[in-house]
C-alpha positions in Angstrom: 0.0 0.0 0.0 1.4 3.4 -1.0 0.9 6.4 1.3 0.5 9.8 -0.2 1.1 13.1 1.5 -1.9 15.3 1.5 -1.2 18.6 2.9 1.6 20.7 4.4 1.3 23.6 7.0 3.6 26.7 7.1 4.8 27.4 10.7 5.9 31.1 11.1 7.6 32.1 14.3 6.9 35.8 15.0 7.3 38.2 18.0 3.7 39.5 17.7 1.3 36.7 16.6 -1.8 38.9 17.2 -0.4 41.7 14.8 0.5 39.1 12.1 -2.8 37.2 12.4 -4.7 40.5 12.0 -2.7 41.2 8.8 -3.6 37.9 7.4 -7.2 38.2 8.5 -7.9 41.6 7.2 -5.6 41.9 4.2 -5.6 38.3 3.0 -9.0 37.0 3.9 -7.8 34.3 6.3 -9.8 33.1 9.4 -7.9 33.2 12.6 -8.3 30.8 15.5 -6.4 31.5 18.6 -4.9 28.9 21.0 -3.2 31.4 23.4 -3.9 29.2 26.5 -2.2 26.1 25.0 1.1 24.9 26.4 2.7 26.3 23.2 0.6 29.4 22.4 -0.3 29.8 18.7 -2.7 31.0 16.1 -4.0 29.0 13.2 -4.8 30.8 10.1 -7.2 29.2 7.6 -8.3 30.0 4.0 -9.5 27.5 1.5 -7.3 24.4 2.0 -4.4 26.4 3.5 -3.4 26.4 7.0 -0.6 28.8 8.5 0.4 28.3 12.1 1.9 31.4 13.9 4.1 30.7 17.0 5.7 33.1 19.5 9.4 33.8 19.2 9.8 34.8 22.9 11.9 37.8 21.8 14.2 36.0 19.4 14.8 37.8 16.0 13.2 36.0 13.0 15.6 35.6 10.1 14.0 34.9 6.8 15.6 32.0 4.7 16.7 34.5 2.0 18.7 36.4 4.6 20.0 33.4 6.4 21.0 31.3 3.4 21.2 33.8 0.6 18.2 32.4 -1.3 14.9 30.7 -0.9 11.5 31.4 0.5 10.0 30.9 3.9 6.7 29.5 2.3 5.3 29.2 -1.2 1.5 29.2 -1.6 0.1 28.1 -4.9 -3.4 28.0 -6.5 -4.8 26.0 -9.4 -5.2 29.1 -11.7 -2.6 31.9 -11.5 -4.9 34.3 -13.3 -7.4 34.2 -10.4 -4.7 34.4 -7.8 -3.1 37.4 -9.5 -6.6 39.1 -9.7 -7.4 38.4 -6.0 -3.9 39.4 -4.7 -3.9 42.6 -6.7 -7.1 43.8 -5.0 -5.5 43.1 -1.6 -3.0 46.0 -2.1 -0.4 44.2 0.0 2.7 46.2 1.1 
């Protein structure tokens, strides 16, 4: 029997998970579910079939892969049709 991977979740450490969750919620249309009373406080962000997990850094600096290794991404989100994604992301006016 072959087993197939179904999904992957991005995990982003950040010093201010509430601020970042609000960005994803208000600018990118994600639903935010907070688990602040858990042993490891975090916020899960949901949109379509995508889940992003925000964790607290406890004050450590977050270093993006591009800065740390000289290339690469911290995450890559894809959609079936690029045309629709371009259209929806351009209306978000992300900065």
